N, C-alpha and C positions, 0 to 999 in steps of 0.2 A: 156886256150888255147887249139886248136883244138886238139882232140885225148885225151884228158886228164880228168880225172874226180876228182873231190873234194875227198880227203882223209880225212875220219872220224878218229879225234884223240880220243885214248881210255882213260879215266880217271881211274887211278889204284884206286882200292877200299881203304878207309881209314882204314879198318880193315879186319881180315881174313874173307874168304868166307864164306858166311852162310852155314851150311848144313841143307839137307833136313829134315824135322821133328823136328829140333831144336828149343826150346823154351826157353826164357829168364829166368834167376833164379827165384825163386817163393818161398815165404815163406815156402811152404810146400815140398821145395827139401830137400833130405836127407842131403846134405851139410849144410844146414840152421837150419835144425830140432833139437831143444835141445836133448842131452841124457838125458838117466834115471838119473845119477848121478848129472848133471846140475840141473835138476828138484828138486832132492832131496834136494842139496844145495841151491838152492832158497827158497824154503819152510822153510828150517832151518833158512835162515837168516831173513825171513819174522817173524818167531816164536819170534826171538831173539828181533826183531824190536817191536812186542808188549810187550815182557817183559820189555824192557827199558821203554815203556810208562807207563806200570803198576807201575813199581819202581818209575817213576817220580811222578806220582800220589800218591802213598804210602807216598814218602817223603814229599810231599807237603801239604799232610792232617794234619801229626804232630800226627797220632793215627789212631786208626782202622777206617775203612770205614764203612758205614751202613750195607753193606751186611755182613760185618764180624761180626758186633755186631749181628744182626739177626741169623747168623749161630751159634754163640757162645751160645746164649740165648736158642735155641731150643736142642742143643747137653747137655746143661747143665740140662735141665728137661727130658732126655731120657738115663741117665746112671742108670747102673745095675752090679751087681757082675759079671755075665757071661761075659756081653760085654765089662768090664773093663779088664778083665783075657784075655780076645781074643785079644784087643787092645793092650795090654802091649806085649804078645807073637809076634804079626806083629811087632811092634815097635822095639822089640829086634832084631828079626832076619833080619828086614830090616834096622838095624841101618848102620851108615856110615861105621863102621868096618866090619859088616855081610855082607854089599854090597861088598865091596872089597874082601872077601873073596869068596862069591859066585862066583863074576867076575874072580877071578883068576883061580877057578875050572872050571867054564865055559869054558875059553880060554884054558885051558889044554885039554880040552875034544875036543875042536873045533881042536887045534894042533894036537892030536892022531888022529882024525879021517881024517884030510886034508893030514897030513905030510907037512904042510906049516903053517907060522906064520901070515900070513894077517890077518885072521878073528879073530883070538884070540888077535893080537895087536889092532886090530881096536876096540873090544870090551873094552880093559884094556883102551885104549885111551879115548873112549867114556865116562867110568865112571870117569876118573881122570878129563878129560877136563871139563866135567859138574860140577864136584866137585870145580874145580878152579873158573868157572863162579860164582857160589854161594858164595863161600867166599868172592870174590870181591864184590857182592852187598851187603852181610851181613855188610861190611866195611863202604860202601858207603851209604847204607840205614839208618843204624844203628837203626832199628825199636825195639821197646819195644815190649816184650811177653804179652801175657795175664797175668792177677793178679795171683801172685804166690799161691794164697790160694786156687785157682780152679786147679791147675796144678798136674797132677797125678804121673808124675816123678819126677827125681830130678830137683829142681827148677834152672830155668834159667831167666834171667833179660832181657838180649839184645840179639841182632842177630837172631831176628824173620824172618826177609824177606831175602832170600826165605828159605824153609823148607830143610835143608840138607838131612834128612831120606828121604822124598820124592824125592827130586833130585836123590839122588843115585839109589834108587828102579824104577824110570822111566826110567834113563840111561839105567840100565841093562836090564829091560825087554823090552823097545823100541830098545835098541841097538841088543839084540839078535833076535829079530823079524827082523829087517832090514838084519841081515845077514843072517838069515835062510829062508827067505822067498822064495828067489830066487831059492832056492834048493829043494822046495818041492812040491807037486802037487797044483793045484790052490784051489780044496776043502780045503785044509788044512790051505790056507792062511788066510781067515777070522779067523779061529779059533787060530792062531798063535796072531793075531791083538786083539782079544777078551781077550786072556790069559794076554797079554802085559799090556792092558789097565787095567785089572783086578787087576793085581799085583800094577801098579802104583796108582789106586784108594784105594786100601787096605791101603797102606802106607801114602796116604794124609788122609784118613778118622781116622786111629789110630792117627795121630798127631793131628788133630783137636778133636777128642773125648777126647785124654788125657790132653787138655789144653794147649798143648804145642805151638802152632801156630795158627795163624788167618786164614780165608778162602783164602785170595789172597795170603798170604804165599805158600801154597802149589799149588795153581793154577799156580804162577811163577814159582814153583820148577819144576813140569809137563811140562811146556813150555821149560825150559831150557832141561830137560832130552830128550824130544822128538828132540829138536834142535840138540842136540850134537850126537844123534842116526842117524840123517838125512845128519849132515855135517863131522863129523869126518871120517868115512870111507873112504870117498872119498879123505881126506887129507892124511891118512895112505897110501891108494893105490899110491898115487903121490910121497910119501917120501921114501916108504920103498925100491923100486928099486934103490934108488940113496944112500943107505947106504954102503960104502965102505967095512963095516966088516960083511955085510949080506952074506950068501952062495948063490951063482948064483942060481936064481930059486926059491928060498925060499919064495919071498914075490912078486914074478910077476904072 
């Protein structure tokens, strides 16, 4: 009609108006970026998966693997009185009972320093959790130990996979490292990792040298100890604040 003009109808937007400078969510967004604890748990789960594969391999072999035989033969040819005494000392100090005592002392020191129970509880739970996994695998795999004639400690026939001594030492050493590293200077972190690896390796070597385990037994034990150290503190941090009997602020 004359004097009138067509009116353009506005179509309402399908969603909220775009904001200038806004960009769609990206994998590098802080909301989508995994936290340090998530990464640690993921690595721990992967280590447990590797341990499960190793356990299945050992079970299917119905005996020591070729790498077990070669390591065993090498150590038999390099025994001496002094080395035996050192191995027996390490094996005694880092026995399952010794590891529990050391873990309890370390947990008490952490509690005294922090005036909180979270780090001490995490360390104890790490050692206990790793020991539980080891005992389950011992029952499931039911591996025969090296020949008793060459065992230098109290003779044992079964329960070889994984090594309980090595599991406890690894859980204690790696567990302490994981709990302490975030609170020390960057220059000291590499030293802590090296010390933890040395303690776990000393326990493993002592059990191999004394003829109580095969190589794959101690390798699996170290994997379990490290996995527990990476997984358990996150679980403890999630559980402690929900305990009704815990004093407010003691574990958060």
